[in-house]
N, C-alpha and C positions, 0 to 999 in steps of 0.2 A: 511282687509276685518273688521276686528273689528273697527278700527277708522273710515270708512268710515260710517258704519251702525250707530256707536255712533253720528256721526255728524248729519246724516239724523235724527236719532230719536230725537237728541237735538233741530233741527229744527223744526219738526214737533209738539215738547212739548212746544217749546215757540210761536210757531204761535196758537197753541190752547189756551194756557194760556192767552196770551195777549186779543185773542177774547174772552174768557170768563169774562176777568176782565173789558174790555170796556162795553162789554154787561151787566153786573151786575152794573157796575157804571152809564150808561145810566136809567137803570132800577129805580136804587136809586134816580137819579136827577128827573126822571118822577114822580115818588111817591112822592118827596118832594115838587114839583111844583102842583101835582094834589091835595095833602092835603092843601095847602095854598089856592086853588081855592075853594077846598070844604067850607072851614073855611071862605072863604070872600064870599060864595053865587053864586061864579059864575060857579059852577060845580056842579051837583048833585053827592051824594055819589055812586049811581050805577056806573056811568060812571069814577068813579074814577079806577075800576077795568079794564075799556078798555084801560086808559091813561097807567095804570103799565104793561098791557101786550102788547101792542104795540110794544114797542122797542124789545120784546122778538120774537115775529114774524117777525120784520123787520131784525134783526140778522141771522134769519135762512136763508135768501137770500145769505146772505155773508160768512157763517160758512164754506164754502168749501175754500176760498181763500187762507188760508194758504197751504192748502194740492195741490192747484192748481198751486201756485208759485213753491213749489218743484217740482211737474211735469214739469213744464214748463222747468226749469232747467235743468233736466235730458233729455226732448226732445230736448232742445238746444244743448248738449253734444253730444247726440245720432245724431243728423242733422250733427254736426260737422265732426263725423267719417265718415258718409256716404258720403258727400260732398268730402271728402279726397279720398275715394276710387273712386268717380265719376269725380273728377278733376285729378286725377293721368293719367301720359300718358299710352296710351295704347301701351303694348311692342309688340303686332302683329298687323299688316294691312290686314283686310280681303279684299279678293278680291271683286269688284263691280260686277262682272259678273264671278262666279265660273267656273273652266274648270268641263268637265266630270270627274268623278271618273274613274281611271284605272280598268282595269278586275284583275289585281293583283298588289300588291306593290313590287315586285320583277322584276329587281333588283333593292334594295333600294341604291341609290348612293350618297354619301357627296363628294362635289369637291370643293377644295380651300375653306372651311368656316371658317370664322373669325366673331366673333361676340362680343360684350360688352354689358353692362347693362347700362339704363341710367344714367347720371351723372358720369360715370366712365370716366377716361382718357385715361386707356388701355384696349386692349382687353383682353376677357377672355378665347377665343380661337382663335387661328392665323394659316391658312393655314392646316387645318384637313381635310385628306381624309379617307374614309371609304366605303366600298362594303358589303352588307348583301345579299345573296343570300338564296333561299327557304332552310331551315333545317342547315343554318350556325350558329355558335356560336362564337360570340366574346365577349372577356373580356377586358375591359377598366380600367387600373390600374393607381395608380398614388397618391402623397401627396393630402392632403386636399389643395383646392383653385387651383389643376391643371387644372380644366374646365371640369371635369368629368360629374356634374349635370348639366352643360350649355349645353353639348352635348344632353343629353336627352331632355331639356326643348326645343331645336331647333328640334327633331325627333319629338317631340309631338306639334310643333306648340305653344308652350308658348312663345316662343321667335323669334324674327326675326333674320336671318342672317345679317352681315352687308356686307360681302362679301362673294362671293361663292354661291352654291345653293345645295338643297336636292331635288332628284328626286324619284317618288316612279314609278315604272313600266314604267319610261321615262316622266312622267308629274312632271314639276316643283310643289314641295308642295306648294310653295306662290302662286301658281294660283287655288288651292285648296280650299274650305271651310275648316276651322279647324277642325269641327265635323268629315267631312270626312277623314282627316288624321286621327284623331283618333279613327276611325273605323279600319284603318288597324294596327295603332301602339298604344300598350296598355302599360300602366306603372303600375309596382307595386313599390312602393317608401318604403322609411325606416320609412316615417311618415303617412301610409295609413291611412286615417280615418275610423273609426268604430263608427256606431251610438248606442244609448242607445236603443238596441232592442235586437231581438232574432239572433242566429247564423243563422237560417234561412233568416231572412229580410237583414242580412249584405250581405249572399250571392246572395239573389235573386236580389240585385241592378245590378250584372251584365247583369241578363236576366230575364225578368220578366217572360216568359213562359216556365222556368226551371221546372222540376220536382223533386221529391224528390230521385229517383234514380239518377238524374243528381247531385244534391247537395252531394250525399254520395259518388260520384264517384270523385268529385272534391277534397272533404275532403280526401278520400282516398288516392289521389295522392298528396296531401299535408304533408300525413302523420298525419293527425288530426281525422281521423274517429275513432279510437278506444278511445280515449278522450271522442269525441262526444257521441259515443254509451254507455259510462260510466257513462253518467250525467242523473239524475231523469229525467229531461225534455228532452234530447235528443236536436234534432234541434231548438225545442222550448227555449230553456235555455238562458237567458238575458245575455248580455257580459258586460252592464253597460256603464257607458258614457266614451267614447273614448277607449272601452276595459279595464276598469279598472279592472274586475273581471277575466282577462286573463294574463298569464305571459307574457313576452316581446317575447319569441319565439312562443307561441300560437296567439299572435296577429299577427305577422308576416306571420304566416302559413295561418291562416283564411284569410289574405289579399293576400297571393298565391293563396288560393282555388278559391276566388273571381276572382282574373285575368284568373287563368285557366277556370275557368266556360264561362268567356266572349269570351275564344278560339280567340284571337288577332292573326293575321298571324306573326305579328313582337311583340316580348314582351320585353321589357325595365324592367329591375331589376336593381332599384337605391340603392345601400348600403343596400340591403333588411336585412342583419345580423347587420347592426349598431346598438350600445347600449346593445349588447348582451354579456354577458359573452364570452370568447373565445370558449370553449368547445360547448356550445350551437350555436354560430354563426358557427364555422366550421361544425357542425353536420345538421345545417339548409344550409349551402351552398352546401355540399355534396348531401342533398335532392334535392336542386334545379338544380343541375346538372344532378340529375339523372332523375327528371321529364321533363326537359325540352330538354331531348335527342331528335333528329328530329325535335326541334322546332326552328323557326328562334329566337336566342334570343342574346339580347345586355346587359351582367352582368357588371355594375358598381361596382367596388369593391376596397378595400383597401387591402384586405388578398388574398393572394396567395395560400391558402390552397385548392386543387382540381382543380386548373386551368389547370392541364396537358389535363383535359377532353374536354377543350374546340378547336374550330380549330385555332383561333388566338387569341393573346393578344396583345393589343395597350399600350403602356406607354406614358401618357402624364404626361409633367412637365412643369409650366408654360404658360399653354395654348396650347403647342405644342406636335408634337408626337416625342419623343426623341427615339423610339424604337418600333418595331413591327415584328411579327411573332410568329411561334410555340413556344409555352411555355418551350418545352424541350432545343428548340436551343437557346432561350434568357438566360434561365438561367445557361447554360453551358459556356456563353461567359462574359467577363468583360463587366459591364454596368449598368444601373439603374435597370433594373429587377433583375440582380444578387446581386447588393448592398440590395435591398428589402429582397431577399429571406435570405440573410445572416442576416438581422436585425430580420425577422421573425422567424428563427431557433433558436434564442438564448434563453435566460433563458424564455421571456414571449411569445415567440411563441411556439418554440419547436415541432411544429406540422409538419414540412413540410421535407420529407424524402430527402436523399441527392440524387441528379439528376444521371441517370446512365450517 
């Protein structure tokens, strides 16, 4: 950043210096010519002042050109970035005539789902099936690159399926407007954005007609109310750009409170404890599972702590479902989940109890 600022300052200084030099030389040349004309009697002495001052007035019209060149370069670079976004392939095809929204998203059914990203030669997901009914909680686990986040993107219509379909209450999600789908399915992501504003404004993004009691209830369920009440400005405390004034756990809890306030019928939690230290991550996961009890939830995680509280665990590897079932059943038999459990209960994890 310092190097970029230095180059910009150098260009501005060079342009301004050259303009001043050329203007000064022009004034000196005009004065030399004017003095000669006065000496020869071709110009009156009073008019000499006009001759000398005319270049100064003329250069005022072009004094802003160096800065204009600099701004033009900035605008050109900005336009390139905007065009990159506009020219990027659209990841989702919106229907020309969207179908009517179903009364309920349940059951949410995923059948034979395969998907890949633009420019990729292999599928990120292959033949995935999933059913979410009202109140059911499902955890999707697996190593990085297994396709967990891809599944979340498809459920939210951020990515189209290559094969198979997703149905909300019997209606094909591809036939629905994307915003309609996202009124049923909400996301709390690991990189949920926080704006450089107050706690109140960041929460109110979820529902503009909310009251302070609603905000406080959402913060209480996210285990953040005591912290907010202890702040001098309370709900009006500024969180900083990207939540810079908050800890990692506080940022994720604030994002969770916002998702709870929106009251989505289906809540997708995509690695909410990522980038947190293990004790904080496990404490946050425990609170997430407690607050989502009775709420339809899809929890995407690579940690196994607390997953005995969910109804079903789906293990992904290489974009395929390699294991599924209740957590206690999967961890008790030899398989991918058992191996993950053994790695996690070692010196690094050490937080998973021996299954009964």
